C-alpha positions as CSV (number, residue, x, y, z in Angstrom):
1,M,20.0,3.8,-6.6
2,Q,23.1,1.6,-6.5
3,F,25.0,0.9,-9.6
4,P,27.7,-1.7,-9.6
5,E,31.3,-0.7,-10.1
6,A,32.9,-1.6,-13.4
7,N,34.0,-5.3,-13.4
8,S,31.9,-6.0,-10.3
9,R,31.5,-9.7,-9.6
10,S,28.3,-9.1,-7.6
11,I,26.2,-8.6,-10.6
12,P,23.8,-11.5,-11.0
13,T,24.2,-13.4,-14.3
14,V,21.9,-15.6,-16.2
15,S,23.4,-19.0,-16.9
16,K,20.4,-20.6,-18.5
17,L,18.6,-19.9,-21.8
18,Y,14.9,-20.5,-21.4
19,T,13.1,-22.8,-23.8
20,D,9.5,-22.3,-24.9
21,A,8.5,-25.0,-22.4
22,D,10.3,-23.1,-19.7
23,L,8.5,-19.9,-20.6
24,V,5.1,-21.6,-20.6
25,K,5.8,-23.0,-17.1
26,L,7.0,-19.6,-15.9
27,R,3.8,-18.0,-17.4
28,K,1.7,-20.3,-15.3
29,Q,3.7,-19.6,-12.1
30,N,3.8,-15.8,-12.6
31,S,0.6,-15.0,-14.4
32,T,0.6,-11.4,-13.1
33,M,3.7,-10.6,-15.2
34,Y,1.8,-11.0,-18.4
35,Q,-0.5,-8.7,-20.3
36,S,-4.2,-9.6,-20.4
37,G,-6.0,-10.3,-23.6
38,Q,-5.2,-12.5,-26.6
39,D,-1.4,-12.0,-26.5
40,L,0.1,-13.2,-23.2
41,T,3.6,-12.5,-24.2
42,P,5.8,-11.1,-21.3
43,L,7.1,-7.6,-22.0
44,G,9.5,-7.1,-19.1
45,S,10.4,-7.9,-15.5
46,T,12.4,-6.4,-12.7
47,S,14.3,-8.4,-10.1
48,F,15.6,-7.0,-6.8
49,Y,18.5,-8.5,-5.0
50,K,19.6,-8.3,-1.3
51,N,22.8,-6.4,-2.3
52,G,20.6,-3.5,-3.4
53,H,21.0,-4.2,-7.1
54,A,18.0,-4.3,-9.5
55,V,17.9,-6.0,-12.8
56,I,15.4,-4.9,-15.5
57,R,14.8,-7.3,-18.2
58,L,13.1,-6.2,-21.4
59,F,11.9,-9.0,-23.7
60,Q,11.6,-9.2,-27.4
61,S,8.1,-7.8,-27.6
62,T,8.8,-4.8,-25.3
63,D,8.0,-1.2,-26.1
64,T,8.9,2.1,-24.6
65,S,6.0,2.0,-22.1
66,T,7.4,-1.3,-20.7
67,A,10.8,0.2,-20.1
68,I,9.3,3.1,-18.3
69,H,7.0,0.8,-16.3
70,E,9.9,-1.4,-15.2
71,M,12.0,1.7,-14.3
72,F,9.2,2.9,-12.1
73,H,9.4,-0.3,-10.1
74,V,13.0,0.6,-9.2
75,L,12.1,4.2,-8.6
76,R,9.3,3.3,-6.3
77,R,11.7,1.2,-4.2
78,E,14.2,4.0,-4.1
79,I,11.5,6.5,-3.0
80,E,10.4,4.1,-0.2
81,R,14.0,3.6,0.9
82,T,14.7,7.3,0.9
83,A,11.5,8.1,2.9
84,F,12.3,5.4,5.4
85,E,15.9,6.8,5.9
86,A,14.5,10.3,6.3
87,D,12.0,9.1,8.9
88,S,14.7,7.2,10.8
89,A,17.0,10.2,10.8
90,A,14.1,12.5,12.1
91,A,13.3,10.0,14.8
92,N,16.9,9.8,15.9
93,K,17.1,13.6,16.3
94,R,14.3,13.5,18.9
């Protein structure tokens, strides 16, 4: 897992505050990010960047399980990356 150094300028920033209309539009475009049932409020999201950084966003209605869920998205990527590197290292030894 890569963590940015203090005062790193490569950390993505959000320069826009979303309105309710923006969130409705995003909900339609990303329907899999929302819980099923009556309440379709987003709970969290994880974004991955080419520089290796991951940003976890926890929204107002989040709970502990959402934080764990989003952390596992990052963990899964790290496991896949580590396994790939191990496979590559083993292949290079042959």
